[in-house]
N, C-alpha and C positions, 0 to 999 in steps of 0.2 A: 302556391309553390310549384305545383306541376307545371303551370304555365310558364314560369320563370325558368325552370329547368329546361324546358322545352326550347325556349328561345335562345338560351345559352348553348344548348347542343346544336341548334340550327346555324347560330353564328359561327361556331367552331367548324363545323361541316363545310360552310360556305368558304371560310377561309382556307381550309385544305383543298377545296376544288379550284380555287383561284390560284393558289400558290403553284408555280411552275415545278416540274419534276426535279430541277437542278437544286432545288432549295432556295433559289433566289426569290425574293419578293420585295416589290417596291415599297419603300418606307418613307415617311415624311422626312425632310431635311433635319438634320440635327441642329439644334440651337446651341450656338457657341457663345458663351458668356464674355464680356469685355474683360480685357486685361492688358498686360504689358509683356513684351517679349525681348530678351537680349538677342537681336537679330545678327546673323552673319553678314547682313547687308545694312548697316546702320545708315540712318538718313544723314547723320553728320559725322564727322571725325572724333568729335568731342563726347558724343553720347551714343551708346549702342542700344539703348531702351527705345522701344517702338511701342505706341499706344495702339491697342486693337479695339475697335468698337464692336458691339454685339452684332452678330449676324447669323446667317443660317448657312449650311452647306450640305450638299447631297452626301448621303451615307456610303455611296458606292459611285464609282465611275460610270459614266454613260456606256451602255451596252450596244452592241451590233443590232440588237432588236429594236432598241429604242430609237437609235439614228436612222435605222431602215425606215421606221413609221414617220420620223421627221422628213426624210428625203421624199418619201411618198406624198406627204401633204405639201411639201415645198419643193417642186420639180426644179427649181433653179439651183438646188444643192445635190441633185443627182450627179453621178460621175460623168455621165454622157452629156450634160447640159451646163455644169458650172463653168463660169467664165475663167479663163487662165489667170486673169488677174487675182483671183480669190483662192485658188488652189493649183498646185503643180500637177504634173503628169502622173504621180503616183497616188494621187487622191482616190481612196476606197478601192485601190487597185488589187486588194486581197480578196475582194468579194467576187463571186462568180459572174454577177451581172449589175446592172445599175440599181435594181431592186431585188436581187437574188443573193443570199449569202453564200450558198453552195454548202457541199458536204463538209469542206474544210473548216468552215467557220461556224462556231456555236452562237446561238442567240444570246446567251448571257456572258460571253467573254466581253471585254472591254473594248469598245470601238477604237481603232487606231487608224493610221493614214488619213488623218482628218486636219485641216488647216486651222490656224488660229481664227480666220474669218468664218468658217464653218461652225466652229465651236462656239464662237461668240454669237452666231446667229441662232444656234439651236437654244442656248441658254436664254437669249432674249424672247424666243417663241415660247418658252416654258414660264415666262415672268421673272427671270432671273437675270444673272450675268456670270462672268467668269470671276473666280476669286483673284483678289490681289496677290502679289508674291507674299507680303507679310502675313495675310489672312492664311494662306496655304502653309506657311512655315509655322505659324502658330499652331494649327491643328496637327501637323505632322510632327510636332515635337513630342506628342503624347505617346505613351505606350498603353498597355491594357489597365494599367492602376493609376497613373498619375499624368497630369496635363504637360508636364516638362521632364522627360527621362532623358535628356541629352547627355546628362553626366553619368548615366548608368552604363557600366561596362558591357552588361548583357544586351542591352538595347543597341549600344554602338556596334556591337559584333554582328547582330542580327541585320543591321541595316547594311553594314560593309560587306556582308557575305553576299547579299543580292548584287551589289556593284561588281563583285568579282566573279559571278557567273557569265558564261558565254552566252550570247544570244542565239536565236534560231529555234528555240523551243516553242511549241504551241502555248498560247497564254492561257492561264487557268481562268475559270469563270470567277465573276466578282463576288464579293461578299463570302467567300469561302473561309478566310482567316478570321480570327476573332477580332472584334472592333476594338478600337482604342478607348481611352477614358471618356472621350466626347461621344462614343458610339458611332465612330466613324471608321469605315473598313478601308484597307488597300491604299493608305497614303504612302505606303513603302512596299517594295518587294513585288509589283505587278507591271506597272508601266510608268513612264514619265508623264506628266501633265501640263497642258497649257495654263498659264495664268494671264490675267487680263493686261498686266502691265510688263510683260515679257521683254518688250523692246525697250524698256528703261533699266534693264539689268545690265550691270557692267562689271566684269570681273577682270581685274588688272593689277599688276605689281607696281605700276606707276600712277600716283594719284593725279599727276598733271593731266592725265587723259580723261579725267571725269567730263570736262566739256560743258558742265552745267549743273545747277543745283537740283534739277528735277531727276537726275541720274541716282540710282542706288548703288553705292560704291563700297567695294569690299577689297581690301589690299591683301591680295593673296600671298605675297611674299612676306608680309609681316605677321600673318596668323594662320595660313592654311599649312599647318604642320601635321605630321602624323600623330603627334601627341594630343591634338585636338581632333579626334576621330569623329566627334559629334558634328563639328563644323565641316569637316572635310567631305563627309557623305552628301551633306546638303549643297555644299559648293559644286559637286558634280552636276547637280541639277541646273545650278545657276549658269555654269559654264556652256552646258548644253543649250539652254534656252537663249542665252546671250548670242549665240552662234547661228540662229535660225532667223528666218523672215516669216511674215504673217501668212504667206501662201505655202510655205514648206510643209511637208508631210513625211513622217517616218512610221515604220511598222511598230514601234513602241511608244509612240507619243499620242495620248489620248486626252481626256478632260472630264471634269465634274463641274456642277454649277453650284453657284453660291446665291443667296437672296438676302435682300435687305430686310430687316425687321420692320413689320408693318406694310411691307410692299409684296409680300409673297402672296 
């Protein structure tokens, strides 16, 4: 019994030593069960239900510290060597140097000013991928107690309050807020996030602009009303993502990785 207690105490002490002072500790990705979602971006005009297969997703967005380590291991993704084809001139511009965060950037803040190409390369290096839009939307629909809280007025107000805030503030560290019902942090209220199929998103009031069956189409004029606040907040993200290109970077746009079951 004494040996067992000693082993438990040793494990607890080791965990305390490894965990950074900020309270952030890397966790295994959350396993997301298969299900269906009434998406704001239905695949067809006649059916808004989208089937989501089982997958895994990172519990927090990728941090400055994690992306710095990636850039160190993969110098082609440093800001001083990255090809202009894959990132614009603001890529990691908030860092003090190519491999230096500087005093203004905290290690456990979410990394931003990263392009879609860089985000995808990071996830692939980690054995994963970027989540699809519908996967992200599926996980983001949860609050702290249920997996689809979009009709909950309190959830709606909490989400909309973030969109009403002005920018320019220093970003909080990841994982500070309570996780949602899936055990995932910061799906709302921290940053925008890249998704793998961002360039397939199309927000339009005219469905004649769809241009192809592979586009995710949402008719904003028909349904983006203030009475549908749970859709309006998410549509803000689709509008932003549909306006950028893969090499673009912004100070509020980061990412997290997803993983296929069995392939993580």
